[in-house]
N, C-alpha and C positions, 0 to 999 in steps of 0.2 A: 506492499498497499504504500500513495505517495498523497505533496500536496503537490497543487498547483495554486498559486498563490496570484493575485495583480494588483497591485494597491504601488500609495506612491508615498515616500518616502524620505527627508533628509539623505540625499546619497552619500552625507557622514554618516550616519549612525543605525547603514544597514544592516551589517553584522550582526554590532547590537542588541537590536528589534529586535531580528529575524531569532536569534537568541531568548530572549524574555519571551515571544510566543512558546515556541518549543519548550520553554520552562513549565511554562502556565501550562499550557495543553497537557504536559505531561500528566503533571502534581494536580488534573483537575478529570486523569481516567484515572489515578495510581491507586483506587480500590479493586478499579473492577478488571485494569490492562494491570497487573504484577508487572516490574522490571522494564526494560530501556525500550524505549518509546522511537522516538529519532537518531537515526544517524549524525553522525561528526559532519561535522560545518553544512552547507548548503549551495543549490547551482544559482547564482546570481545574476540576472542578465537583464541588464540596464534596456531602458525598450529608446529605440532611437529617434523613433518621429508617433506620429496621429495611426501612419499607416501600418503596421511596427506595433501598436499597441489593440485597436479593430483587430487582428490577425492574432493574435493573441489570447483575447480576450472572444473572439470566438474556438479559438482550438482549445481553449476549459470550458467553452459549454458541452459544448459535439464531445465532452463527456459521459455527460446523460446518458448518451446511446449505450453506454458499456455500462452500465448502472449504477456510476458514483453519482455522488452526493453535491450540488451543487450551487454553491448559492449569490447569490447578484444582491448590488440595492438598488437593484427594479424592483426587488424582493417578488419576480414572476410567480 
């Protein structure tokens, strides 16, 4: 299992913020899923332009077809 996120973050704090997200996620499920949840590090890919942003958004949405849980700000 893995996670895709399209988020706007301050460039200088990305790794620290992702670390906090992973830590909070792990702590919130530790009762039902003990053990290691995340791998070390992450694949951060900065968005280059509006087209790249739209393509990335649609790529994430397409994961629904494979049974993935997907949430968007649009609350579809």
